[in-house]
mmCIF file of the N, C-alpha and C atoms, coordinates in Angstrom:
data_MODEL
# 
_entry.id   MODEL 
# 
loop_
_atom_site.group_PDB 
_atom_site.id 
_atom_site.type_symbol 
_atom_site.label_atom_id 
_atom_site.label_alt_id 
_atom_site.label_comp_id 
_atom_site.label_asym_id 
_atom_site.label_entity_id 
_atom_site.label_seq_id 
_atom_site.pdbx_PDB_ins_code 
_atom_site.Cartn_x 
_atom_site.Cartn_y 
_atom_site.Cartn_z 
_atom_site.occupancy 
_atom_site.B_iso_or_equiv 
_atom_site.pdbx_formal_charge 
_atom_site.auth_seq_id 
_atom_site.auth_comp_id 
_atom_site.auth_asym_id 
_atom_site.auth_atom_id 
_atom_site.pdbx_PDB_model_num 
ATOM 1   N N  . MET A 1 1  ? 7.129  24.594 5.401   1.00 0.00 ? 1  MET A N  1 
ATOM 2   C CA . MET A 1 1  ? 7.980  24.898 4.263   1.00 0.00 ? 1  MET A CA 1 
ATOM 3   C C  . MET A 1 1  ? 7.189  24.962 2.962   1.00 0.00 ? 1  MET A C  1 
ATOM 4   N N  . THR A 1 2  ? 6.012  24.386 2.910   1.00 0.00 ? 2  THR A N  1 
ATOM 5   C CA . THR A 1 2  ? 5.242  24.366 1.671   1.00 0.00 ? 2  THR A CA 1 
ATOM 6   C C  . THR A 1 2  ? 4.928  25.772 1.185   1.00 0.00 ? 2  THR A C  1 
ATOM 7   N N  . ALA A 1 3  ? 4.510  26.669 2.080   1.00 0.00 ? 3  ALA A N  1 
ATOM 8   C CA . ALA A 1 3  ? 4.212  28.048 1.668   1.00 0.00 ? 3  ALA A CA 1 
ATOM 9   C C  . ALA A 1 3  ? 5.477  28.727 1.142   1.00 0.00 ? 3  ALA A C  1 
ATOM 10  N N  . GLN A 1 4  ? 6.595  28.501 1.791   1.00 0.00 ? 4  GLN A N  1 
ATOM 11  C CA . GLN A 1 4  ? 7.853  29.083 1.323   1.00 0.00 ? 4  GLN A CA 1 
ATOM 12  C C  . GLN A 1 4  ? 8.239  28.490 -0.021  1.00 0.00 ? 4  GLN A C  1 
ATOM 13  N N  . ALA A 1 5  ? 8.071  27.182 -0.195  1.00 0.00 ? 5  ALA A N  1 
ATOM 14  C CA . ALA A 1 5  ? 8.400  26.538 -1.459  1.00 0.00 ? 5  ALA A CA 1 
ATOM 15  C C  . ALA A 1 5  ? 7.510  27.088 -2.565  1.00 0.00 ? 5  ALA A C  1 
ATOM 16  N N  . SER A 1 6  ? 6.238  27.312 -2.263  1.00 0.00 ? 6  SER A N  1 
ATOM 17  C CA . SER A 1 6  ? 5.316  27.888 -3.248  1.00 0.00 ? 6  SER A CA 1 
ATOM 18  C C  . SER A 1 6  ? 5.760  29.280 -3.650  1.00 0.00 ? 6  SER A C  1 
ATOM 19  N N  . ASP A 1 7  ? 6.081  30.105 -2.676  1.00 0.00 ? 7  ASP A N  1 
ATOM 20  C CA . ASP A 1 7  ? 6.513  31.476 -2.960  1.00 0.00 ? 7  ASP A CA 1 
ATOM 21  C C  . ASP A 1 7  ? 7.792  31.491 -3.801  1.00 0.00 ? 7  ASP A C  1 
ATOM 22  N N  . ARG A 1 8  ? 8.729  30.617 -3.472  1.00 0.00 ? 8  ARG A N  1 
ATOM 23  C CA . ARG A 1 8  ? 9.998  30.576 -4.210  1.00 0.00 ? 8  ARG A CA 1 
ATOM 24  C C  . ARG A 1 8  ? 9.813  30.013 -5.620  1.00 0.00 ? 8  ARG A C  1 
ATOM 25  N N  . ALA A 1 9  ? 8.794  29.172 -5.823  1.00 0.00 ? 9  ALA A N  1 
ATOM 26  C CA . ALA A 1 9  ? 8.586  28.542 -7.121  1.00 0.00 ? 9  ALA A CA 1 
ATOM 27  C C  . ALA A 1 9  ? 7.921  29.473 -8.128  1.00 0.00 ? 9  ALA A C  1 
ATOM 28  N N  . LEU A 1 10 ? 7.175  30.462 -7.665  1.00 0.00 ? 10 LEU A N  1 
ATOM 29  C CA . LEU A 1 10 ? 6.502  31.387 -8.582  1.00 0.00 ? 10 LEU A CA 1 
ATOM 30  C C  . LEU A 1 10 ? 7.527  32.086 -9.463  1.00 0.00 ? 10 LEU A C  1 
ATOM 31  N N  . GLY A 1 11 ? 7.224  32.117 -10.755 1.00 0.00 ? 11 GLY A N  1 
ATOM 32  C CA . GLY A 1 11 ? 8.109  32.786 -11.700 1.00 0.00 ? 11 GLY A CA 1 
ATOM 33  C C  . GLY A 1 11 ? 9.244  31.914 -12.216 1.00 0.00 ? 11 GLY A C  1 
ATOM 34  N N  . ARG A 1 12 ? 9.287  30.661 -11.765 1.00 0.00 ? 12 ARG A N  1 
ATOM 35  C CA . ARG A 1 12 ? 10.351 29.739 -12.196 1.00 0.00 ? 12 ARG A CA 1 
ATOM 36  C C  . ARG A 1 12 ? 9.753  28.598 -13.005 1.00 0.00 ? 12 ARG A C  1 
ATOM 37  N N  . SER A 1 13 ? 10.576 27.974 -13.808 1.00 0.00 ? 13 SER A N  1 
ATOM 38  C CA . SER A 1 13 ? 10.179 26.781 -14.548 1.00 0.00 ? 13 SER A CA 1 
ATOM 39  C C  . SER A 1 13 ? 10.116 25.602 -13.587 1.00 0.00 ? 13 SER A C  1 
ATOM 40  N N  . PRO A 1 14 ? 9.159  24.687 -13.779 1.00 0.00 ? 14 PRO A N  1 
ATOM 41  C CA . PRO A 1 14 ? 9.132  23.492 -12.930 1.00 0.00 ? 14 PRO A CA 1 
ATOM 42  C C  . PRO A 1 14 ? 10.447 22.707 -12.988 1.00 0.00 ? 14 PRO A C  1 
ATOM 43  N N  . ASP A 1 15 ? 11.131 22.781 -14.132 1.00 0.00 ? 15 ASP A N  1 
ATOM 44  C CA . ASP A 1 15 ? 12.401 22.070 -14.285 1.00 0.00 ? 15 ASP A CA 1 
ATOM 45  C C  . ASP A 1 15 ? 13.518 22.664 -13.428 1.00 0.00 ? 15 ASP A C  1 
ATOM 46  N N  . GLU A 1 16 ? 13.348 23.900 -12.974 1.00 0.00 ? 16 GLU A N  1 
ATOM 47  C CA . GLU A 1 16 ? 14.367 24.561 -12.159 1.00 0.00 ? 16 GLU A CA 1 
ATOM 48  C C  . GLU A 1 16 ? 14.197 24.306 -10.663 1.00 0.00 ? 16 GLU A C  1 
ATOM 49  N N  . LEU A 1 17 ? 13.096 23.669 -10.276 1.00 0.00 ? 17 LEU A N  1 
ATOM 50  C CA . LEU A 1 17 ? 12.840 23.442 -8.856  1.00 0.00 ? 17 LEU A CA 1 
ATOM 51  C C  . LEU A 1 17 ? 13.807 22.402 -8.304  1.00 0.00 ? 17 LEU A C  1 
ATOM 52  N N  . SER A 1 18 ? 14.237 22.613 -7.090  1.00 0.00 ? 18 SER A N  1 
ATOM 53  C CA . SER A 1 18 ? 15.121 21.637 -6.444  1.00 0.00 ? 18 SER A CA 1 
ATOM 54  C C  . SER A 1 18 ? 14.322 20.389 -6.082  1.00 0.00 ? 18 SER A C  1 
ATOM 55  N N  . LEU A 1 19 ? 15.013 19.329 -5.781  1.00 0.00 ? 19 LEU A N  1 
ATOM 56  C CA . LEU A 1 19 ? 14.351 18.085 -5.384  1.00 0.00 ? 19 LEU A CA 1 
ATOM 57  C C  . LEU A 1 19 ? 13.485 18.314 -4.145  1.00 0.00 ? 19 LEU A C  1 
ATOM 58  N N  . ASP A 1 20 ? 14.017 19.048 -3.176  1.00 0.00 ? 20 ASP A N  1 
ATOM 59  C CA . ASP A 1 20 ? 13.270 19.341 -1.956  1.00 0.00 ? 20 ASP A CA 1 
ATOM 60  C C  . ASP A 1 20 ? 12.001 20.142 -2.261  1.00 0.00 ? 20 ASP A C  1 
ATOM 61  N N  . GLU A 1 21 ? 12.108 21.139 -3.147  1.00 0.00 ? 21 GLU A N  1 
ATOM 62  C CA . GLU A 1 21 ? 10.929 21.936 -3.523  1.00 0.00 ? 21 GLU A CA 1 
ATOM 63  C C  . GLU A 1 21 ? 9.898  21.064 -4.225  1.00 0.00 ? 21 GLU A C  1 
ATOM 64  N N  . ARG A 1 22 ? 10.356 20.195 -5.133  1.00 0.00 ? 22 ARG A N  1 
ATOM 65  C CA . ARG A 1 22 ? 9.422  19.316 -5.850  1.00 0.00 ? 22 ARG A CA 1 
ATOM 66  C C  . ARG A 1 22 ? 8.695  18.382 -4.894  1.00 0.00 ? 22 ARG A C  1 
ATOM 67  N N  . VAL A 1 23 ? 9.407  17.846 -3.919  1.00 0.00 ? 23 VAL A N  1 
ATOM 68  C CA . VAL A 1 23 ? 8.783  16.953 -2.940  1.00 0.00 ? 23 VAL A CA 1 
ATOM 69  C C  . VAL A 1 23 ? 7.693  17.706 -2.176  1.00 0.00 ? 23 VAL A C  1 
ATOM 70  N N  . HIS A 1 24 ? 7.983  18.920 -1.738  1.00 0.00 ? 24 HIS A N  1 
ATOM 71  C CA . HIS A 1 24 ? 7.016  19.696 -0.968  1.00 0.00 ? 24 HIS A CA 1 
ATOM 72  C C  . HIS A 1 24 ? 5.831  20.169 -1.803  1.00 0.00 ? 24 HIS A C  1 
ATOM 73  N N  . LEU A 1 25 ? 6.023  20.321 -3.106  1.00 0.00 ? 25 LEU A N  1 
ATOM 74  C CA . LEU A 1 25 ? 4.953  20.812 -3.971  1.00 0.00 ? 25 LEU A CA 1 
ATOM 75  C C  . LEU A 1 25 ? 4.236  19.707 -4.739  1.00 0.00 ? 25 LEU A C  1 
ATOM 76  N N  . THR A 1 26 ? 4.629  18.461 -4.554  1.00 0.00 ? 26 THR A N  1 
ATOM 77  C CA . THR A 1 26 ? 3.998  17.340 -5.246  1.00 0.00 ? 26 THR A CA 1 
ATOM 78  C C  . THR A 1 26 ? 2.489  17.353 -5.001  1.00 0.00 ? 26 THR A C  1 
ATOM 79  N N  . GLY A 1 27 ? 1.735  17.248 -6.089  1.00 0.00 ? 27 GLY A N  1 
ATOM 80  C CA . GLY A 1 27 ? 0.280  17.212 -6.011  1.00 0.00 ? 27 GLY A CA 1 
ATOM 81  C C  . GLY A 1 27 ? -0.387 18.571 -6.063  1.00 0.00 ? 27 GLY A C  1 
ATOM 82  N N  . LYS A 1 28 ? 0.392  19.653 -5.972  1.00 0.00 ? 28 LYS A N  1 
ATOM 83  C CA . LYS A 1 28 ? -0.179 20.994 -6.076  1.00 0.00 ? 28 LYS A CA 1 
ATOM 84  C C  . LYS A 1 28 ? -0.510 21.290 -7.539  1.00 0.00 ? 28 LYS A C  1 
ATOM 85  N N  . TYR A 1 29 ? -1.516 22.114 -7.740  1.00 0.00 ? 29 TYR A N  1 
ATOM 86  C CA . TYR A 1 29 ? -1.844 22.583 -9.080  1.00 0.00 ? 29 TYR A CA 1 
ATOM 87  C C  . TYR A 1 29 ? -0.974 23.787 -9.403  1.00 0.00 ? 29 TYR A C  1 
ATOM 88  N N  . ILE A 1 30 ? -0.549 23.852 -10.658 1.00 0.00 ? 30 ILE A N  1 
ATOM 89  C CA . ILE A 1 30 ? 0.231  24.998 -11.119 1.00 0.00 ? 30 ILE A CA 1 
ATOM 90  C C  . ILE A 1 30 ? -0.424 25.554 -12.384 1.00 0.00 ? 30 ILE A C  1 
ATOM 91  N N  . ALA A 1 31 ? -0.217 26.833 -12.626 1.00 0.00 ? 31 ALA A N  1 
ATOM 92  C CA . ALA A 1 31 ? -0.698 27.489 -13.839 1.00 0.00 ? 31 ALA A CA 1 
ATOM 93  C C  . ALA A 1 31 ? 0.505  28.047 -14.578 1.00 0.00 ? 31 ALA A C  1 
ATOM 94  N N  . MET A 1 32 ? 0.550  27.736 -15.871 1.00 0.00 ? 32 MET A N  1 
ATOM 95  C CA . MET A 1 32 ? 1.598  28.283 -16.735 1.00 0.00 ? 32 MET A CA 1 
ATOM 96  C C  . MET A 1 32 ? 0.927  28.816 -17.996 1.00 0.00 ? 32 MET A C  1 
ATOM 97  N N  . GLU A 1 33 ? 1.473  29.902 -18.530 1.00 0.00 ? 33 GLU A N  1 
ATOM 98  C CA . GLU A 1 33 ? 0.895  30.512 -19.722 1.00 0.00 ? 33 GLU A CA 1 
ATOM 99  C C  . GLU A 1 33 ? 0.916  29.527 -20.884 1.00 0.00 ? 33 GLU A C  1 
ATOM 100 N N  . MET A 1 34 ? -0.202 29.484 -21.634 1.00 0.00 ? 34 MET A N  1 
ATOM 101 C CA . MET A 1 34 ? -0.319 28.579 -22.775 1.00 0.00 ? 34 MET A CA 1 
ATOM 102 C C  . MET A 1 34 ? 0.511  29.070 -23.958 1.00 0.00 ? 34 MET A C  1 
ATOM 103 N N  . TYR A 1 35 ? 1.006  28.121 -24.693 1.00 0.00 ? 35 TYR A N  1 
ATOM 104 C CA . TYR A 1 35 ? 1.696  28.426 -25.942 1.00 0.00 ? 35 TYR A CA 1 
ATOM 105 C C  . TYR A 1 35 ? 0.654  28.713 -27.017 1.00 0.00 ? 35 TYR A C  1 
ATOM 106 N N  . THR A 1 36 ? 0.888  29.718 -27.811 1.00 0.00 ? 36 THR A N  1 
ATOM 107 C CA . THR A 1 36 ? 0.106  29.982 -29.021 1.00 0.00 ? 36 THR A CA 1 
ATOM 108 C C  . THR A 1 36 ? 1.096  30.326 -30.116 1.00 0.00 ? 36 THR A C  1 
ATOM 109 N N  . PRO A 1 37 ? 0.691  30.212 -31.371 1.00 0.00 ? 37 PRO A N  1 
ATOM 110 C CA . PRO A 1 37 ? 1.609  30.598 -32.451 1.00 0.00 ? 37 PRO A CA 1 
ATOM 111 C C  . PRO A 1 37 ? 2.050  32.067 -32.356 1.00 0.00 ? 37 PRO A C  1 
ATOM 112 N N  . GLN A 1 38 ? 1.237  32.909 -31.734 1.00 0.00 ? 38 GLN A N  1 
ATOM 113 C CA . GLN A 1 38 ? 1.573  34.314 -31.603 1.00 0.00 ? 38 GLN A CA 1 
ATOM 114 C C  . GLN A 1 38 ? 2.474  34.590 -30.394 1.00 0.00 ? 38 GLN A C  1 
ATOM 115 N N  . ALA A 1 39 ? 2.501  33.676 -29.464 1.00 0.00 ? 39 ALA A N  1 
ATOM 116 C CA . ALA A 1 39 ? 3.267  33.916 -28.232 1.00 0.00 ? 39 ALA A CA 1 
ATOM 117 C C  . ALA A 1 39 ? 4.027  32.662 -27.825 1.00 0.00 ? 39 ALA A C  1 
ATOM 118 N N  . LEU A 1 40 ? 5.292  32.819 -27.598 1.00 0.00 ? 40 LEU A N  1 
ATOM 119 C CA . LEU A 1 40 ? 6.118  31.738 -27.094 1.00 0.00 ? 40 LEU A CA 1 
ATOM 120 C C  . LEU A 1 40 ? 6.460  32.098 -25.648 1.00 0.00 ? 40 LEU A C  1 
ATOM 121 N N  . PRO A 1 41 ? 5.576  31.716 -24.725 1.00 0.00 ? 41 PRO A N  1 
ATOM 122 C CA . PRO A 1 41 ? 5.766  32.155 -23.337 1.00 0.00 ? 41 PRO A CA 1 
ATOM 123 C C  . PRO A 1 41 ? 6.934  31.455 -22.667 1.00 0.00 ? 41 PRO A C  1 
ATOM 124 N N  . MET A 1 42 ? 7.465  32.123 -21.671 1.00 0.00 ? 42 MET A N  1 
ATOM 125 C CA . MET A 1 42 ? 8.431  31.480 -20.796 1.00 0.00 ? 42 MET A CA 1 
ATOM 126 C C  . MET A 1 42 ? 7.635  30.428 -20.030 1.00 0.00 ? 42 MET A C  1 
ATOM 127 N N  . ARG A 1 43 ? 8.159  29.273 -19.851 1.00 0.00 ? 43 ARG A N  1 
ATOM 128 C CA . ARG A 1 43 ? 7.429  28.214 -19.144 1.00 0.00 ? 43 ARG A CA 1 
ATOM 129 C C  . ARG A 1 43 ? 7.654  28.397 -17.651 1.00 0.00 ? 43 ARG A C  1 
ATOM 130 N N  . ARG A 1 44 ? 6.996  29.424 -17.102 1.00 0.00 ? 44 ARG A N  1 
ATOM 131 C CA . ARG A 1 44 ? 7.136  29.756 -15.695 1.00 0.00 ? 44 ARG A CA 1 
ATOM 132 C C  . ARG A 1 44 ? 5.845  29.474 -14.945 1.00 0.00 ? 44 ARG A C  1 
ATOM 133 N N  . ILE A 1 45 ? 5.997  29.103 -13.705 1.00 0.00 ? 45 ILE A N  1 
ATOM 134 C CA . ILE A 1 45 ? 4.848  28.902 -12.828 1.00 0.00 ? 45 ILE A CA 1 
ATOM 135 C C  . ILE A 1 45 ? 4.327  30.282 -12.437 1.00 0.00 ? 45 ILE A C  1 
ATOM 136 N N  . GLU A 1 46 ? 3.070  30.555 -12.754 1.00 0.00 ? 46 GLU A N  1 
ATOM 137 C CA . GLU A 1 46 ? 2.469  31.852 -12.439 1.00 0.00 ? 46 GLU A CA 1 
ATOM 138 C C  . GLU A 1 46 ? 1.501  31.771 -11.263 1.00 0.00 ? 46 GLU A C  1 
ATOM 139 N N  . ALA A 1 47 ? 1.073  30.555 -10.903 1.00 0.00 ? 47 ALA A N  1 
ATOM 140 C CA . ALA A 1 47 ? 0.187  30.373 -9.747  1.00 0.00 ? 47 ALA A CA 1 
ATOM 141 C C  . ALA A 1 47 ? 0.346  28.950 -9.240  1.00 0.00 ? 47 ALA A C  1 
ATOM 142 N N  . ILE A 1 48 ? 0.198  28.776 -7.941  1.00 0.00 ? 48 ILE A N  1 
ATOM 143 C CA . ILE A 1 48 ? 0.277  27.466 -7.289  1.00 0.00 ? 48 ILE A CA 1 
ATOM 144 C C  . ILE A 1 48 ? -0.836 27.391 -6.261  1.00 0.00 ? 48 ILE A C  1 
ATOM 145 N N  . GLY A 1 49 ? -1.527 26.242 -6.238  1.00 0.00 ? 49 GLY A N  1 
ATOM 146 C CA . GLY A 1 49 ? -2.583 26.100 -5.240  1.00 0.00 ? 49 GLY A CA 1 
ATOM 147 C C  . GLY A 1 49 ? -2.964 24.656 -5.012  1.00 0.00 ? 49 GLY A C  1 
ATOM 148 N N  . ASP A 1 50 ? -3.768 24.444 -3.985  1.00 0.00 ? 50 ASP A N  1 
ATOM 149 C CA . ASP A 1 50 ? -4.263 23.109 -3.683  1.00 0.00 ? 50 ASP A CA 1 
ATOM 150 C C  . ASP A 1 50 ? -5.403 22.709 -4.600  1.00 0.00 ? 50 ASP A C  1 
ATOM 151 N N  . SER A 1 51 ? -5.991 23.686 -5.310  1.00 0.00 ? 51 SER A N  1 
ATOM 152 C CA . SER A 1 51 ? -7.108 23.408 -6.221  1.00 0.00 ? 51 SER A CA 1 
ATOM 153 C C  . SER A 1 51 ? -6.979 24.307 -7.444  1.00 0.00 ? 51 SER A C  1 
ATOM 154 N N  . LEU A 1 52 ? -7.735 23.958 -8.483  1.00 0.00 ? 52 LEU A N  1 
ATOM 155 C CA . LEU A 1 52 ? -7.753 24.801 -9.674  1.00 0.00 ? 52 LEU A CA 1 
ATOM 156 C C  . LEU A 1 52 ? -8.323 26.181 -9.340  1.00 0.00 ? 52 LEU A C  1 
ATOM 157 N N  . GLY A 1 53 ? -9.361 26.185 -8.503  1.00 0.00 ? 53 GLY A N  1 
ATOM 158 C CA . GLY A 1 53 ? -9.976 27.449 -8.099  1.00 0.00 ? 53 GLY A CA 1 
ATOM 159 C C  . GLY A 1 53 ? -8.993 28.381 -7.411  1.00 0.00 ? 53 GLY A C  1 
ATOM 160 N N  . GLU A 1 54 ? -8.144 27.803 -6.588  1.00 0.00 ? 54 GLU A N  1 
ATOM 161 C CA . GLU A 1 54 ? -7.130 28.608 -5.898  1.00 0.00 ? 54 GLU A CA 1 
ATOM 162 C C  . GLU A 1 54 ? -6.152 29.217 -6.904  1.00 0.00 ? 54 GLU A C  1 
ATOM 163 N N  . CYS A 1 55 ? -5.763 28.436 -7.914  1.00 0.00 ? 55 CYS A N  1 
ATOM 164 C CA . CYS A 1 55 ? -4.869 28.959 -8.953  1.00 0.00 ? 55 CYS A CA 1 
ATOM 165 C C  . CYS A 1 55 ? -5.545 30.088 -9.723  1.00 0.00 ? 55 CYS A C  1 
ATOM 166 N N  . VAL A 1 56 ? -6.808 29.908 -10.083 1.00 0.00 ? 56 VAL A N  1 
ATOM 167 C CA . VAL A 1 56 ? -7.539 30.940 -10.819 1.00 0.00 ? 56 VAL A CA 1 
ATOM 168 C C  . VAL A 1 56 ? -7.628 32.214 -9.988  1.00 0.00 ? 56 VAL A C  1 
ATOM 169 N N  . ARG A 1 57 ? -7.949 32.086 -8.703  1.00 0.00 ? 57 ARG A N  1 
ATOM 170 C CA . ARG A 1 57 ? -8.028 33.263 -7.834  1.00 0.00 ? 57 ARG A CA 1 
ATOM 171 C C  . ARG A 1 57 ? -6.679 33.984 -7.754  1.00 0.00 ? 57 ARG A C  1 
ATOM 172 N N  . MET A 1 58 ? -5.595 33.227 -7.684  1.00 0.00 ? 58 MET A N  1 
ATOM 173 C CA . MET A 1 58 ? -4.272 33.832 -7.608  1.00 0.00 ? 58 MET A CA 1 
ATOM 174 C C  . MET A 1 58 ? -3.964 34.602 -8.897  1.00 0.00 ? 58 MET A C  1 
ATOM 175 N N  . LEU A 1 59 ? -4.311 34.009 -10.041 1.00 0.00 ? 59 LEU A N  1 
ATOM 176 C CA . LEU A 1 59 ? -4.082 34.693 -11.316 1.00 0.00 ? 59 LEU A CA 1 
ATOM 177 C C  . LEU A 1 59 ? -4.897 35.982 -11.395 1.00 0.00 ? 59 LEU A C  1 
ATOM 178 N N  . LYS A 1 60 ? -6.178 35.893 -11.036 1.00 0.00 ? 60 LYS A N  1 
ATOM 179 C CA . LYS A 1 60 ? -7.048 37.072 -11.097 1.00 0.00 ? 60 LYS A CA 1 
ATOM 180 C C  . LYS A 1 60 ? -6.561 38.162 -10.151 1.00 0.00 ? 60 LYS A C  1 
ATOM 181 N N  . ALA A 1 61 ? -6.075 37.781 -8.973  1.00 0.00 ? 61 ALA A N  1 
ATOM 182 C CA . ALA A 1 61 ? -5.556 38.764 -8.016  1.00 0.00 ? 61 ALA A CA 1 
ATOM 183 C C  . ALA A 1 61 ? -4.351 39.495 -8.588  1.00 0.00 ? 61 ALA A C  1 
ATOM 184 N N  . ARG A 1 62 ? -3.644 38.839 -9.491  1.00 0.00 ? 62 ARG A N  1 
ATOM 185 C CA . ARG A 1 62 ? -2.475 39.463 -10.125 1.00 0.00 ? 62 ARG A CA 1 
ATOM 186 C C  . ARG A 1 62 ? -2.845 40.169 -11.423 1.00 0.00 ? 62 ARG A C  1 
ATOM 187 N N  . GLY A 1 63 ? -4.158 40.199 -11.746 1.00 0.00 ? 63 GLY A N  1 
ATOM 188 C CA . GLY A 1 63 ? -4.621 40.877 -12.957 1.00 0.00 ? 63 GLY A CA 1 
ATOM 189 C C  . GLY A 1 63 ? -4.396 40.081 -14.226 1.00 0.00 ? 63 GLY A C  1 
ATOM 190 N N  . LEU A 1 64 ? -4.250 38.769 -14.103 1.00 0.00 ? 64 LEU A N  1 
ATOM 191 C CA . LEU A 1 64 ? -4.007 37.904 -15.261 1.00 0.00 ? 64 LEU A CA 1 
ATOM 192 C C  . LEU A 1 64 ? -5.289 37.172 -15.660 1.00 0.00 ? 64 LEU A C  1 
ATOM 193 N N  . ASP A 1 65 ? -5.465 36.920 -16.949 1.00 0.00 ? 65 ASP A N  1 
ATOM 194 C CA . ASP A 1 65 ? -6.637 36.228 -17.486 1.00 0.00 ? 65 ASP A CA 1 
ATOM 195 C C  . ASP A 1 65 ? -6.395 34.721 -17.422 1.00 0.00 ? 65 ASP A C  1 
ATOM 196 N N  . SER A 1 66 ? -7.149 34.029 -16.588 1.00 0.00 ? 66 SER A N  1 
ATOM 197 C CA . SER A 1 66 ? -6.942 32.586 -16.396 1.00 0.00 ? 66 SER A CA 1 
ATOM 198 C C  . SER A 1 66 ? -7.201 31.781 -17.668 1.00 0.00 ? 66 SER A C  1 
ATOM 199 N N  . ALA A 1 67 ? -7.923 32.343 -18.629 1.00 0.00 ? 67 ALA A N  1 
ATOM 200 C CA . ALA A 1 67 ? -8.188 31.640 -19.889 1.00 0.00 ? 67 ALA A CA 1 
ATOM 201 C C  . ALA A 1 67 ? -6.922 31.481 -20.725 1.00 0.00 ? 67 ALA A C  1 
ATOM 202 N N  . LEU A 1 68 ? -5.879 32.234 -20.399 1.00 0.00 ? 68 LEU A N  1 
ATOM 203 C CA . LEU A 1 68 ? -4.623 32.169 -21.150 1.00 0.00 ? 68 LEU A CA 1 
ATOM 204 C C  . LEU A 1 68 ? -3.607 31.222 -20.524 1.00 0.00 ? 68 LEU A C  1 
ATOM 205 N N  . PHE A 1 69 ? -4.053 30.450 -19.529 1.00 0.00 ? 69 PHE A N  1 
ATOM 206 C CA . PHE A 1 69 ? -3.142 29.578 -18.792 1.00 0.00 ? 69 PHE A CA 1 
ATOM 207 C C  . PHE A 1 69 ? -3.590 28.128 -18.852 1.00 0.00 ? 69 PHE A C  1 
ATOM 208 N N  . GLU A 1 70 ? -2.615 27.246 -18.775 1.00 0.00 ? 70 GLU A N  1 
ATOM 209 C CA . GLU A 1 70 ? -2.915 25.819 -18.654 1.00 0.00 ? 70 GLU A CA 1 
ATOM 210 C C  . GLU A 1 70 ? -2.599 25.412 -17.225 1.00 0.00 ? 70 GLU A C  1 
ATOM 211 N N  . PHE A 1 71 ? -3.364 24.453 -16.745 1.00 0.00 ? 71 PHE A N  1 
ATOM 212 C CA . PHE A 1 71 ? -3.252 24.011 -15.366 1.00 0.00 ? 71 PHE A CA 1 
ATOM 213 C C  . PHE A 1 71 ? -2.872 22.535 -15.336 1.00 0.00 ? 71 PHE A C  1 
ATOM 214 N N  . SER A 1 72 ? -1.991 22.199 -14.431 1.00 0.00 ? 72 SER A N  1 
ATOM 215 C CA . SER A 1 72 ? -1.590 20.805 -14.265 1.00 0.00 ? 72 SER A CA 1 
ATOM 216 C C  . SER A 1 72 ? -1.170 20.591 -12.816 1.00 0.00 ? 72 SER A C  1 
ATOM 217 N N  . ARG A 1 73 ? -1.048 19.326 -12.454 1.00 0.00 ? 73 ARG A N  1 
ATOM 218 C CA . ARG A 1 73 ? -0.570 18.999 -11.109 1.00 0.00 ? 73 ARG A CA 1 
ATOM 219 C C  . ARG A 1 73 ? 0.894  18.625 -11.200 1.00 0.00 ? 73 ARG A C  1 
ATOM 220 N N  . LEU A 1 74 ? 1.657  19.071 -10.227 1.00 0.00 ? 74 LEU A N  1 
ATOM 221 C CA . LEU A 1 74 ? 3.075  18.714 -10.198 1.00 0.00 ? 74 LEU A CA 1 
ATOM 222 C C  . LEU A 1 74 ? 3.210  17.261 -9.753  1.00 0.00 ? 74 LEU A C  1 
ATOM 223 N N  . PRO A 1 75 ? 3.823  16.430 -10.566 1.00 0.00 ? 75 PRO A N  1 
ATOM 224 C CA . PRO A 1 75 ? 4.014  15.035 -10.183 1.00 0.00 ? 75 PRO A CA 1 
ATOM 225 C C  . PRO A 1 75 ? 5.191  14.892 -9.211  1.00 0.00 ? 75 PRO A C  1 
ATOM 226 N N  . ALA A 1 76 ? 5.279  13.751 -8.597  1.00 0.00 ? 76 ALA A N  1 
ATOM 227 C CA . ALA A 1 76 ? 6.417  13.456 -7.732  1.00 0.00 ? 76 ALA A CA 1 
ATOM 228 C C  . ALA A 1 76 ? 7.692  13.494 -8.576  1.00 0.00 ? 76 ALA A C  1 
ATOM 229 N N  . PRO A 1 77 ? 8.808  13.913 -8.007  1.00 0.00 ? 77 PRO A N  1 
ATOM 230 C CA . PRO A 1 77 ? 10.033 14.040 -8.777  1.00 0.00 ? 77 PRO A CA 1 
ATOM 231 C C  . PRO A 1 77 ? 10.651 12.705 -9.195  1.00 0.00 ? 77 PRO A C  1 
ATOM 232 N N  . TYR A 1 78 ? 10.175 11.615 -8.617  1.00 0.00 ? 78 TYR A N  1 
ATOM 233 C CA . TYR A 1 78 ? 10.732 10.308 -8.964  1.00 0.00 ? 78 TYR A CA 1 
ATOM 234 C C  . TYR A 1 78 ? 9.684  9.250  -8.870  1.00 0.00 ? 78 TYR A C  1 
# 
């Protein structure tokens, strides 16, 4: 289910994930577009991976500049 949870989580805010999705994705790295004064991005997950490198590769495969993203690990939901 982890791969399915990852696929379903892309493009959504971490706050919108169900409890079951959060449990399955706990500890995964996520990439979300950084806030700048010029851009107020939607706080959506744009990449998910087991490592930062995996997130960067996913962003690059989608034609996105990884320098414009912040990376964090999804904590346990409780």
